[in-house]
C-alpha positions in Angstrom: 51.4 17.5 14.9 54.9 18.6 16.3 55.7 21.3 14.1 59.4 22.3 13.7 59.3 23.3 10.3 57.8 25.5 7.5 58.4 24.5 4.1 58.2 27.5 1.5 57.6 26.9 -2.3 58.5 30.4 -4.2 57.1 31.2 -7.1 53.5 32.4 -6.5 54.2 31.4 -2.6 56.4 34.1 -1.5 57.1 36.0 -5.1 54.8 37.0 -7.9 57.0 35.7 -10.5 54.5 34.5 -13.1 54.6 37.9 -15.0 57.8 37.5 -14.6 58.0 33.8 -16.4 55.5 34.8 -19.2 57.9 37.9 -20.1 61.0 36.0 -20.6 59.1 32.9 -22.5 57.6 35.5 -24.9 61.2 36.8 -25.5 62.3 33.6 -26.2 59.5 32.3 -28.5 59.5 35.6 -30.5 61.4 34.4 -32.5 59.1 32.0 -33.5 56.8 34.6 -34.2 54.8 33.0 -31.0 52.8 35.6 -28.6 50.8 34.3 -25.5 48.3 36.9 -23.6 49.4 36.9 -19.9 46.3 35.4 -18.8 46.2 32.2 -21.1 49.7 31.4 -20.9 49.9 31.6 -16.7 46.7 29.7 -16.9 47.9 27.4 -18.6 51.6 26.7 -17.7 51.8 28.0 -13.9 53.7 25.7 -11.5 55.0 23.5 -14.7 58.1 22.5 -15.2 60.2 24.8 -17.5 61.2 21.5 -19.6 57.4 20.2 -19.5 56.5 23.8 -20.4 59.0 24.0 -23.4 57.9 20.4 -24.6 54.2 21.6 -24.2 54.8 24.9 -26.4 57.1 23.0 -29.1 53.9 19.9 -29.9 51.1 23.3 -30.2 53.2 24.7 -32.2 55.2 22.1 -34.3 58.6 23.9 -33.6 61.9 22.0 -34.9 63.6 22.5 -31.8 64.5 19.9 -28.9 62.9 21.0 -25.7 66.0 20.6 -23.8 67.3 23.6 -25.8 64.2 25.5 -26.0 64.0 25.4 -21.5 67.7 26.6 -21.6 67.1 29.4 -23.7 64.4 30.7 -21.2 66.7 29.5 -18.4 69.4 31.9 -19.9 67.4 34.6 -20.6 65.4 34.6 -17.0 69.1 34.4 -15.5 70.1 37.8 -16.8 66.5 39.0 -17.0 65.5 38.5 -13.6 69.3 40.6 -12.1 67.2 43.9 -12.6 63.4 42.9 -12.7 62.7 41.5 -9.7 59.1 40.1 -9.3 56.8 41.9 -7.0 56.6 40.0 -3.5 53.4 38.5 -2.6 51.2 39.9 0.5 52.9 39.7 4.0 55.5 37.1 2.2 58.2 39.8 3.9 56.3 39.6 7.2 55.8 36.2 7.8 59.4 34.9 6.9 60.9 37.2 10.1 57.7 35.8 12.2 58.5 32.1 11.8 62.4 32.8 11.9 61.6 34.7 15.3 59.3 31.5 16.3 62.6 29.2 16.3 60.9 26.5 13.8 63.0 25.5 11.1 62.8 27.1 7.7 62.9 25.6 4.3 62.9 26.9 0.4 61.7 24.0 -2.4 61.5 25.5 -5.6 60.7 24.1 -9.0 63.4 26.8 -10.1 67.1 26.5 -11.3 69.6 27.7 -8.6 70.5 30.4 -11.1 66.7 31.8 -11.5 65.8 31.2 -7.4 69.1 33.0 -6.2 68.9 36.1 -7.7 65.7 36.2 -6.3 66.2 35.6 -2.6 69.7 37.4 -2.4 67.4 40.8 -3.9 65.0 40.7 -1.2 67.3 40.0 1.2 65.5 36.0 2.3 68.2 33.9 1.6 69.7 33.8 5.4 66.4 33.0 6.9 66.3 29.7 5.6 68.1 26.8 6.8 68.4 24.7 3.2 67.5 26.2 -0.5 66.4 23.2 -2.7 66.3 23.9 -6.4 65.4 21.7 -9.1 69.1 21.5 -9.3 69.0 19.8 -6.2 67.3 16.6 -7.5 67.0 13.7 -9.9 63.0 14.4 -10.2 61.6 17.8 -9.3 57.8 18.8 -8.5 56.1 17.0 -8.7 57.7 14.5 -8.0 58.2 14.2 -3.5 62.1 14.7 -4.0 62.4 17.9 -3.7 60.9 18.0 -0.4 62.2 14.6 0.8 65.4 16.3 0.2 64.6 19.3 2.7 63.2 17.1 5.2 66.9 15.4 5.7 69.0 18.5 5.5 66.2 20.0 8.2 66.7 16.3 9.7 63.0 15.9 10.5 60.2 13.9 9.5 57.4 14.5 7.3 55.2 14.1 9.9 56.9 17.5 11.8 56.9 20.1 8.8 54.0 21.5 6.9 54.4 22.9 3.0 53.0 26.2 1.3 51.9 26.1 -2.2 50.2 27.4 -4.7 49.9 25.1 -7.6 48.7 21.3 -7.7 52.6 20.5 -9.2 53.4 22.0 -5.5 50.7 20.2 -3.5 51.5 17.2 -5.0 55.1 17.1 -4.8 54.8 17.7 -1.0 51.8 15.6 -0.5 54.1 12.6 -2.5 56.8 13.4 0.5 54.4 12.8 2.9 53.8 16.4 4.4 50.5 18.3 5.3 50.2 20.8 2.7 48.7 24.6 2.9 47.6 25.9 -0.3 47.1 29.4 -0.9 46.2 29.6 -4.7 46.3 33.2 -6.8 44.6 34.5 -9.8 46.1 31.8 -12.1 45.8 28.9 -10.1 42.4 29.3 -8.3 40.9 26.4 -10.6 44.1 24.5 -10.1 43.1 20.8 -8.0 44.2 21.3 -4.6 42.4 17.9 -3.3 45.4 16.5 -1.7 45.9 20.0 0.7 45.6 19.4 3.7 44.0 23.0 4.2 43.4 26.1 1.6 44.0 29.6 3.2 43.6 33.3 1.1 46.8 34.4 2.4 50.5 33.9 4.1 49.0 35.4 6.9 45.7 33.4 7.2 48.4 30.2 7.2 50.4 31.4 9.9 47.7 32.2 12.3 46.7 28.6 11.8 50.2 27.6 12.8 50.3 29.9 15.8 47.2 28.0 17.1 49.3 24.7 16.8 52.2 25.6 18.5 
């Protein structure tokens, strides 16, 4: 492998945003008298696109609302909430982003979040300028788990799938990168440890561990 780029997921990989998404969902669903427990919610919905989560909630509780409307309500709430409530960083995320940038490898962010959800987080932590490109769900027709987000990132970077690795924390994300022909490194977190990572090339316990592996390949 001639490694030229690392493609990072954001939610659950660089930032611990599941609690934020959980809080926003519960606020949006309160009008329907629905209240999830955080652990159960994250176990069920981690890595799922917002529209799919909305469809599942509507089906579970037989709500009289279109999935697109419920998803938009959550997007709108999250956009306002994240401005003053940045998620905590995942271990080593800041250090590893700096190290990868200093190494000369290209970097892309490939997230299932909407652009208005992702940018406040990236800019709030000063991460935005580290990346050579940022691909959100708004930039593609078929978001994760389809391979299109990663293929679009490869096109922006001008590299082949064999010249990159992706770092993901969910089955959805691993599937997306794998569908694009990219080797995936999985870092499960407390909410995704039971996910199916069979399509990942490797499974690690932290970003630091992945970076150590990468350095043996440079």
